[in-house]
MDAnalysis code that builds the backbone (N, CA, C; Angstrom):
import MDAnalysis as mda
import numpy as np

u = mda.Universe.empty(309, n_residues=103, atom_resindex=np.repeat(np.arange(103), 3), trajectory=True)
u.add_TopologyAttr("name", ["N", "CA", "C"] * 103)
u.add_TopologyAttr("resid", np.arange(1, 104))
u.add_TopologyAttr("resname", ["MET", "ASP", "LEU", "VAL", "THR", "ILE", "GLU", "CYS", "SER", "GLN", "PRO", "GLY", "ASP", "ASP", "TYR", "SER", "LEU", "PHE", "VAL", "SER", "ALA", "THR", "ASN", "LEU", "ASP", "VAL", "HIS", "LEU", "ALA", "GLY", "PRO", "GLY", "GLU", "ARG", "GLY", "GLY", "THR", "GLY", "ALA", "ILE", "LEU", "CYS", "GLY", "PHE", "ASP", "ARG", "PHE", "ALA", "ARG", "ASP", "ASP", "ASP", "GLY", "ARG", "TYR", "ARG", "VAL", "GLY", "PHE", "SER", "VAL", "GLY", "GLY", "GLY", "VAL", "SER", "GLY", "PRO", "GLY", "TYR", "ASN", "HIS", "HIS", "PRO", "CYS", "VAL", "GLU", "CYS", "ALA", "GLU", "LEU", "ILE", "ASN", "GLY", "ARG", "ALA", "ILE", "SER", "GLY", "THR", "HIS", "LYS", "ASN", "LEU", "PHE", "ALA", "ALA", "LEU", "SER", "LYS", "GLN", "GLU", "ALA"])
u.atoms.positions = np.array([
    [-47.537, -102.035, -62.573],
    [-48.905, -102.465, -62.319],
    [-49.702, -101.256, -61.828],
    [-50.590, -100.730, -62.658],
    [-51.432, -99.594, -62.288],
    [-52.556, -100.027, -61.357],
    [-53.026, -99.066, -60.576],
    [-54.132, -99.290, -59.658],
    [-55.359, -98.552, -60.160],
    [-56.534, -99.005, -59.747],
    [-57.785, -98.351, -60.118],
    [-58.621, -98.131, -58.863],
    [-59.374, -97.029, -58.833],
    [-60.244, -96.752, -57.697],
    [-61.483, -97.649, -57.742],
    [-61.936, -98.042, -56.569],
    [-63.157, -98.836, -56.405],
    [-64.040, -98.090, -55.407],
    [-65.114, -97.474, -55.893],
    [-66.050, -96.781, -55.010],
    [-67.029, -97.804, -54.454],
    [-67.203, -97.808, -53.126],
    [-68.088, -98.780, -52.472],
    [-69.093, -98.077, -51.563],
    [-70.323, -98.579, -51.606],
    [-71.306, -98.104, -50.630],
    [-70.935, -98.698, -49.280],
    [-71.509, -98.165, -48.236],
    [-71.320, -98.761, -46.929],
    [-72.394, -99.829, -46.757],
    [-72.100, -100.902, -46.003],
    [-73.050, -102.015, -45.893],
    [-74.472, -101.550, -45.572],
    [-75.417, -102.033, -46.366],
    [-76.833, -101.723, -46.162],
    [-77.315, -100.464, -46.848],
    [-76.392, -99.622, -47.355],
    [-76.799, -98.389, -48.028],
    [-77.198, -98.670, -49.476],
    [-78.112, -97.854, -49.990],
    [-78.526, -97.961, -51.393],
    [-77.351, -97.657, -52.312],
    [-77.267, -98.407, -53.415],
    [-76.246, -98.126, -54.420],
    [-76.671, -98.788, -55.721],
    [-77.034, -97.953, -56.679],
    [-77.417, -98.458, -57.992],
    [-77.073, -97.388, -59.018],
    [-77.441, -97.616, -60.258],
    [-77.137, -96.672, -61.320],
    [-77.749, -95.297, -61.057],
    [-78.923, -95.255, -60.433],
    [-79.625, -93.991, -60.243],
    [-79.760, -93.532, -58.802],
    [-79.426, -94.377, -57.828],
    [-79.605, -94.041, -56.415],
    [-78.338, -94.413, -55.652],
    [-77.853, -93.478, -54.849],
    [-76.682, -93.757, -54.031],
    [-76.791, -93.047, -52.699],
    [-76.296, -93.705, -51.667],
    [-76.164, -93.041, -50.378],
    [-75.093, -91.962, -50.513],
    [-74.973, -91.105, -49.538],
    [-74.046, -89.979, -49.669],
    [-72.648, -90.248, -49.119],
    [-72.480, -91.237, -48.242],
    [-71.164, -91.577, -47.704],
    [-70.645, -92.826, -48.385],
    [-69.522, -92.677, -49.072],
    [-68.970, -93.763, -49.875],
    [-67.491, -93.965, -49.563],
    [-67.077, -95.211, -49.545],
    [-65.678, -95.546, -49.313],
    [-64.996, -95.756, -50.654],
    [-63.727, -95.363, -50.745],
    [-62.975, -95.556, -51.983],
    [-61.720, -96.363, -51.658],
    [-61.589, -97.497, -52.337],
    [-60.454, -98.399, -52.181],
    [-59.648, -98.403, -53.476],
    [-58.557, -99.153, -53.480],
    [-57.730, -99.321, -54.670],
    [-57.542, -100.798, -54.961],
    [-57.517, -101.137, -56.246],
    [-57.269, -102.517, -56.661],
    [-56.281, -102.519, -57.820],
    [-55.559, -103.603, -57.922],
    [-54.643, -103.801, -59.041],
    [-55.298, -104.699, -60.075],
    [-54.563, -105.027, -61.131],
    [-55.117, -105.903, -62.162],
    [-55.267, -107.338, -61.661],
    [-56.215, -108.054, -62.241],
    [-56.407, -109.453, -61.901],
    [-55.352, -110.331, -62.554],
    [-55.204, -111.536, -62.065],
    [-54.203, -112.462, -62.603],
    [-54.447, -112.804, -64.066],
    [-55.699, -112.815, -64.478],
    [-56.047, -113.177, -65.863],
    [-56.742, -112.026, -66.575],
    [-56.397, -110.803, -66.218],
    [-57.044, -109.634, -66.799],
    [-58.117, -109.115, -65.881],
    [-58.714, -108.019, -66.240],
    [-59.761, -107.421, -65.424],
    [-59.194, -106.818, -64.152],
    [-60.044, -106.640, -63.166],
    [-59.668, -106.005, -61.910],
    [-59.470, -107.060, -60.838],
    [-58.371, -106.944, -60.129],
    [-58.051, -107.893, -59.065],
    [-58.633, -107.483, -57.729],
    [-58.070, -108.053, -56.696],
    [-58.528, -107.808, -55.322],
    [-58.192, -106.394, -54.863],
    [-58.961, -105.920, -53.901],
    [-58.692, -104.629, -53.282],
    [-57.428, -104.777, -52.427],
    [-56.556, -103.771, -52.487],
    [-55.253, -103.840, -51.831],
    [-55.324, -104.159, -50.345],
    [-56.256, -103.531, -49.620],
    [-56.338, -103.714, -48.173],
    [-57.003, -105.027, -47.774],
    [-57.538, -105.758, -48.741],
    [-58.195, -107.028, -48.440],
    [-59.708, -106.934, -48.288],
    [-60.283, -105.728, -48.390],
    [-61.735, -105.573, -48.310],
    [-62.386, -106.399, -49.422],
    [-63.425, -107.143, -49.097],
    [-64.097, -108.009, -50.069],
    [-65.347, -107.322, -50.615],
    [-65.225, -106.773, -51.820],
    [-66.379, -106.083, -52.413],
    [-67.456, -107.061, -52.867],
    [-67.169, -108.352, -52.877],
    [-68.147, -109.363, -53.286],
    [-68.792, -110.079, -52.097],
    [-68.535, -109.632, -50.879],
    [-69.087, -110.290, -49.687],
    [-70.615, -110.262, -49.731],
    [-71.225, -111.336, -49.234],
    [-72.696, -111.450, -49.210],
    [-73.184, -111.577, -47.772],
    [-74.419, -111.137, -47.545],
    [-75.003, -111.283, -46.210],
    [-75.618, -112.676, -46.077],
    [-76.268, -112.924, -44.978],
    [-76.851, -114.251, -44.722],
    [-77.931, -114.633, -45.728],
    [-78.563, -113.645, -46.360],
    [-79.601, -113.906, -47.365],
    [-79.030, -114.058, -48.777],
    [-77.707, -113.994, -48.905],
    [-77.075, -114.150, -50.205],
    [-76.976, -112.874, -51.025],
    [-77.411, -111.742, -50.465],
    [-77.312, -110.464, -51.179],
    [-75.943, -109.848, -50.946],
    [-75.466, -109.106, -51.950],
    [-74.200, -108.405, -51.786],
    [-74.317, -107.384, -50.660],
    [-73.307, -107.304, -49.816],
    [-73.315, -106.359, -48.688],
    [-73.116, -104.920, -49.144],
    [-72.324, -104.706, -50.208],
    [-72.075, -103.352, -50.705],
    [-72.238, -103.317, -52.214],
    [-72.566, -102.146, -52.715],
    [-72.533, -101.905, -54.147],
    [-71.200, -101.263, -54.468],
    [-70.709, -101.434, -55.688],
    [-69.423, -100.829, -56.008],
    [-69.332, -100.471, -57.482],
    [-68.404, -99.574, -57.777],
    [-68.114, -99.167, -59.138],
    [-66.607, -99.186, -59.328],
    [-66.130, -99.901, -60.331],
    [-64.708, -99.963, -60.638],
    [-64.356, -98.783, -61.533],
    [-63.515, -97.894, -61.024],
    [-63.044, -96.763, -61.799],
    [-63.995, -95.590, -61.886],
    [-65.250, -95.798, -61.602],
    [-66.242, -94.726, -61.722],
    [-66.846, -94.388, -60.384],
    [-68.109, -94.022, -60.413],
    [-68.812, -93.686, -59.192],
    [-69.540, -92.368, -59.307],
    [-70.101, -91.947, -58.207],
    [-70.859, -90.704, -58.181],
    [-69.945, -89.562, -57.762],
    [-70.335, -88.364, -58.155],
    [-69.591, -87.176, -57.742],
    [-70.559, -86.006, -57.666],
    [-70.084, -84.924, -57.128],
    [-70.907, -83.725, -57.025],
    [-71.204, -83.365, -55.593],
    [-71.909, -82.246, -55.414],
    [-72.229, -81.772, -54.065],
    [-73.064, -82.801, -53.294],
    [-72.772, -82.912, -52.024],
    [-73.556, -83.791, -51.158],
    [-73.009, -85.197, -51.022],
    [-72.024, -85.567, -51.818],
    [-71.420, -86.892, -51.702],
    [-70.102, -86.782, -50.945],
    [-69.919, -87.653, -49.989],
    [-68.701, -87.677, -49.173],
    [-67.939, -88.961, -49.472],
    [-66.747, -88.807, -50.017],
    [-65.907, -89.956, -50.363],
    [-64.786, -90.086, -49.346],
    [-64.605, -91.289, -48.838],
    [-63.625, -91.563, -47.797],
    [-62.569, -92.517, -48.351],
    [-61.347, -92.019, -48.632],
    [-60.313, -92.905, -49.156],
    [-59.827, -93.863, -48.072],
    [-59.566, -95.084, -48.459],
    [-59.085, -96.106, -47.530],
    [-57.612, -95.845, -47.212],
    [-57.323, -95.590, -45.944],
    [-55.960, -95.307, -45.514],
    [-55.074, -96.536, -45.710],
    [-55.605, -97.720, -45.460],
    [-54.821, -98.947, -45.641],
    [-54.418, -99.136, -47.101],
    [-55.337, -98.869, -48.032],
    [-55.001, -98.951, -49.453],
    [-53.932, -97.923, -49.799],
    [-54.067, -96.709, -49.264],
    [-53.114, -95.634, -49.554],
    [-51.702, -96.013, -49.128],
    [-51.579, -96.760, -48.039],
    [-50.266, -97.177, -47.549],
    [-49.603, -98.195, -48.470],
    [-50.363, -98.809, -49.385],
    [-49.844, -99.869, -50.258],
    [-49.655, -99.427, -51.710],
    [-49.749, -98.128, -51.983],
    [-49.627, -97.624, -53.361],
    [-48.231, -97.876, -53.924],
    [-47.200, -97.644, -53.152],
    [-45.812, -97.878, -53.566],
    [-45.456, -97.226, -54.894],
    [-45.883, -95.992, -55.101],
    [-45.512, -95.246, -56.296],
    [-46.222, -95.630, -57.577],
    [-47.172, -96.559, -57.513],
    [-47.893, -96.978, -58.726],
    [-48.895, -95.918, -59.162],
    [-49.124, -95.840, -60.467],
    [-50.105, -94.909, -61.023],
    [-51.511, -95.348, -60.632],
    [-52.400, -94.370, -60.462],
    [-53.792, -94.639, -60.098],
    [-54.692, -94.033, -61.159],
    [-55.706, -94.794, -61.585],
    [-56.723, -94.271, -62.492],
    [-58.082, -94.381, -61.808],
    [-59.048, -93.666, -62.349],
    [-60.400, -93.726, -61.807],
    [-60.886, -92.358, -61.368],
    [-62.192, -92.244, -61.262],
    [-62.851, -90.990, -60.933],
    [-62.313, -90.344, -59.661],
    [-61.970, -91.133, -58.674],
    [-61.602, -90.590, -57.363],
    [-60.110, -90.727, -57.054],
    [-59.266, -90.800, -58.076],
    [-57.827, -90.976, -57.864],
    [-57.211, -89.830, -57.071],
    [-57.738, -88.619, -57.217],
    [-57.166, -87.473, -56.515],
    [-57.315, -87.559, -55.000],
    [-58.249, -88.352, -54.508],
    [-58.377, -88.537, -53.059],
    [-57.099, -89.114, -52.470],
    [-56.451, -89.987, -53.224],
    [-55.249, -90.636, -52.720],
    [-54.029, -89.735, -52.837],
    [-53.985, -88.883, -53.849],
    [-52.901, -87.906, -53.971],
    [-52.977, -86.936, -52.804],
    [-54.184, -86.491, -52.471],
    [-54.373, -85.568, -51.363],
    [-53.987, -86.229, -50.040],
    [-54.329, -87.489, -49.874],
    [-54.010, -88.222, -48.643],
    [-52.500, -88.350, -48.504],
    [-51.797, -88.645, -49.585],
    [-50.342, -88.775, -49.545],
    [-49.688, -87.460, -49.142],
    [-50.207, -86.339, -49.635],
    [-49.639, -85.027, -49.310],
    [-49.848, -84.691, -47.840],
    [-50.979, -85.111, -47.261],
    [-51.256, -84.829, -45.861],
    [-50.284, -85.591, -44.955],
    [-49.916, -86.813, -45.359],
    [-49.052, -87.643, -44.526],
    [-47.595, -87.254, -44.663],
    [-47.211, -86.567, -45.751],
    [-45.807, -86.218, -45.981],
    [-45.325, -85.160, -45.012],
])
């Protein structure tokens, strides 16, 4: 079961096709039970809504922004649950680097 990166904005930060905040969290998810992308490994809910019914965070499955000025923060809890599975996605190297630091 391969994993995929999920780039998430922080609650309340802008996140759209053309505008993104600079601090972004990166989680991992496995496949869904009926195809597609399943839940995030650590239990973070990328579909959570605020009291007004708006999504709390924006997210990109497998993709996301890159380049100077963007700070990506890999989820340590997700990293602890990799169990040797392959990772795909724009920010997969964040988790390889995290694993090397802990070794």
